[in-house]
C-alpha positions in Angstrom: 5.1 -28.4 24.1 2.8 -26.9 26.9 0.9 -23.8 25.9 -0.1 -20.9 28.2 -3.8 -20.0 28.0 -4.6 -16.6 26.5 -7.7 -14.5 26.7 -10.4 -14.4 23.9 -9.5 -11.6 21.5 -12.6 -11.4 19.1 -16.3 -11.8 19.4 -17.0 -8.3 21.1 -19.4 -7.3 18.4 -17.7 -3.8 17.9 -17.8 -2.4 14.6 -15.3 -0.1 13.0 -16.0 3.6 12.6 -15.6 3.8 8.9 -16.4 7.1 6.9 -16.0 8.1 3.3 -14.6 11.3 2.5 -13.7 13.6 -0.5 -10.1 13.2 -1.7 -8.4 15.3 -4.5 -6.7 12.1 -5.7 -8.3 9.4 -7.6 -7.0 6.1 -9.2 -9.0 3.9 -11.6 -7.7 0.5 -12.5 -8.9 -0.9 -15.9 -7.8 -4.5 -16.6 -7.4 -4.6 -20.6 -7.0 -8.5 -21.0 -3.9 -10.1 -22.6 -1.3 -8.7 -20.3 -2.1 -5.1 -19.8 -3.5 -3.1 -17.1 -4.5 0.6 -17.6 -4.0 2.8 -14.6 -5.9 6.3 -14.5 -4.3 8.5 -11.9 -5.7 12.1 -11.3 -4.0 14.4 -8.9 -6.3 17.7 -8.6 -6.8 18.8 -12.2 -3.7 16.7 -13.4 -4.5 13.3 -15.3 -2.1 10.9 -15.9 -2.8 7.5 -17.9 -0.2 4.6 -17.6 -0.2 1.2 -19.1 1.6 -1.5 -17.3 2.5 -4.9 -19.0 2.7 -8.0 -16.6 5.0 -9.6 -19.2 7.5 -6.6 -19.0 7.3 -6.3 -15.2 5.0 -5.5 -12.2 1.7 -3.6 -12.3 -0.3 -1.9 -9.6 0.9 -4.3 -7.0 4.3 -2.6 -7.3 3.0 0.9 -6.3 1.0 -0.7 -3.3 4.4 -2.2 -2.1 6.0 1.1 -2.6 3.4 3.1 -0.5 3.5 0.2 2.2 7.3 0.6 2.6 7.1 4.3 3.0 5.5 3.7 6.5 6.4 1.9 9.7 4.3 0.4 12.7 6.4 0.9 15.7 9.3 -1.8 15.5 7.9 -3.0 12.2 9.6 -0.9 9.7 8.2 -2.5 6.8 11.8 -2.7 5.5 11.4 -6.4 5.2 9.2 -6.1 2.2 10.6 -7.9 -0.9 9.6 -9.0 -4.3 7.0 -6.5 -5.1 8.5 -4.8 -8.0 9.9 -1.8 -6.4 13.2 -0.4 -5.0 13.5 1.3 -1.6 16.3 3.5 0.1 16.4 4.9 3.6 18.4 8.1 4.7 19.3 9.1 8.2 20.4 12.6 9.5 24.0 11.8 9.1 23.6 11.3 5.4 21.0 14.1 4.7 21.4 17.6 6.2 17.7 18.4 5.7 16.8 15.8 8.4 16.2 16.4 12.0 17.9 14.1 14.6 14.8 11.6 14.9 13.8 11.7 11.3 14.4 9.3 8.4 13.8 9.8 4.7 12.2 6.9 2.7 12.3 6.8 -0.9 10.6 4.3 -3.2 10.8 3.8 -6.8 8.8 1.9 -9.2 8.7 1.4 -13.2 5.7 0.4 -15.4 6.6 -0.8 -18.8 3.7 -0.4 -21.3 5.3 -2.2 -24.1 6.3 1.0 -25.7 5.8 3.8 -23.3 8.1 3.4 -20.1 7.3 5.1 -16.8 9.3 5.9 -13.7 7.5 7.0 -10.4 9.4 8.0 -7.2 7.7 8.5 -3.8 9.8 10.6 -1.2 8.6 10.9 2.4 10.2 12.2 5.7 8.9 10.8 8.9 9.8 10.1 12.6 11.8 6.9 12.8 10.3 3.9 14.5 6.9 5.9 15.0 3.5 4.8 13.9 1.8 6.5 10.9 0.7 10.2 11.2 -2.6 10.4 13.4 -3.2 14.0 12.8 -1.8 16.9 10.6 0.3 16.7 7.4 1.9 13.8 5.8 3.6 15.2 2.8 5.0 12.8 0.0 6.7 14.1 -2.9 5.8 12.4 -6.2 7.9 12.5 -9.4 6.9 11.0 -12.8 8.9 10.7 -15.7 8.2 8.8 -19.0 9.4 8.3 -22.5 6.3 10.3 -23.8 5.6 13.2 -21.5 7.5 15.9 -19.7 8.6 15.2 -16.2 6.0 16.0 -13.5 6.4 16.6 -9.7 4.0 17.4 -7.0 3.5 17.1 -3.2 0.4 15.3 -1.8 -0.9 14.3 1.6 0.1 10.6 2.4 -3.2 9.8 3.8 -4.9 11.1 0.6 -2.8 9.0 -1.6 -3.5 5.8 0.6 -7.2 6.5 0.2 -7.0 6.6 -3.4 -4.9 3.5 -3.5 -7.2 1.5 -1.3 -10.2 3.0 -3.1 -9.0 1.8 -6.5 -8.3 -1.7 -5.3 -11.5 -2.0 -3.5 -13.5 -0.9 -6.6 -11.6 -3.3 -8.9 -11.8 -6.3 -6.5 -15.6 -5.9 -6.1 -16.1 -5.5 -10.0 -14.0 -8.2 -11.2 -13.2 -10.6 -8.1 -9.8 -11.7 -7.2 -9.4 -14.2 -9.8 -11.1 -12.3 -12.4 -8.8 -9.2 -11.8 -5.8 -11.5 -11.9 -6.9 -13.2 -14.9 -7.7 -10.1 -16.8 -4.2 -8.5 -16.1 -2.3 -11.2 -17.5 -3.1 -14.5 -16.0 -5.2 -15.5 -18.9 -2.3 -15.0 -21.4 1.1 -15.7 -20.4 0.7 -16.8 -16.7 1.3 -13.5 -15.1 -1.2 -11.2 -13.4 -1.4 -8.4 -11.0 -1.4 -10.3 -7.6 -3.1 -8.3 -4.7 -1.2 -8.4 -1.4 -4.2 -8.2 1.2 -1.8 -7.6 4.1 -0.4 -4.4 2.5 -3.9 -3.2 1.1 -5.3 -3.7 4.7 -2.5 -1.4 6.2 -3.0 1.3 3.5 -6.9 1.3 3.8 -6.6 1.3 7.6 -4.3 4.3 7.6 -6.4 6.1 5.0 -9.6 5.7 7.1 -7.9 6.2 10.5 -8.7 3.0 11.9 -5.2 1.5 12.8 -6.9 -0.5 15.6 -7.2 -3.0 12.7 -3.5 -3.7 12.9 -3.3 -4.3 16.6 -1.5 -7.5 17.4 -2.5 -9.8 20.4 -1.2 -13.1 21.6 -3.0 -16.1 20.3 -0.7 -18.6 22.1 2.7 -18.9 23.5 4.7 -21.7 25.2 5.3 -21.6 28.9 8.9 -21.9 28.3 10.9 -20.8 25.4 10.3 -18.3 22.7 7.8 -19.8 20.6 4.4 -18.0 20.3 2.1 -16.4 17.8 0.1 -13.4 17.5 -3.0 -12.6 15.5 -5.4 -9.7 14.4 -9.1 -9.7 14.2 -10.2 -11.3 11.0 -13.7 -9.9 11.5 -12.4 -6.3 11.5 -10.0 -7.0 8.5 -12.9 -8.5 6.5 -15.1 -5.5 7.6 -12.4 -3.0 6.4 -11.8 -4.9 3.1 -15.5 -4.7 2.2 -16.0 -1.2 3.0 -16.8 1.0 0.0 -14.8 4.2 -0.2 
């Protein structure tokens, strides 16, 4: 197979413009050993505490997957996302009178089982179909939480703020426990299950929260002179820089 030469993509020495900011949403992840993860989620003055058992189901990775699938990146609608413990549905104008002609409604759902308490969380977002994430302006997401122990709770938050809180939570827990330590302490040291961090999804959420979507830019690494075979890549240096950034 003959390959067509492509230009070098990396090594420019450019750094990302990353800036911390205040956010009225915070999430703290506390691995508890055995098979349990405690999730403390504050939205303004409202505080919610969940326990998610890796034996009974998925943990915080399910929430990351649910957030990821609310968005799209051009022709990548994120609808191929599977096996992350959440369910997704999409509604178009013909099936929802509240939608404009070029809008789509994305709804994702996850469940956390605390081996006693049980929680259901729904995320509901309207967006322009096939478009990139919102660059400026509002990005409302409606959150609904129900459980076997508390009254139902609903609120609307900004999508970029929620992504910021999610990315900050995972960044802090990775730096405190390490990848294997976190996995082990959320169930891997007990029954063989633990919370597996999907770096690809985390990097998207963190890039969107910090407004550095250039990290997601795909460029050709190689392609055949004839035929369809080719491969694209992203900047590993920028991905690592983004991953390490404290929020």
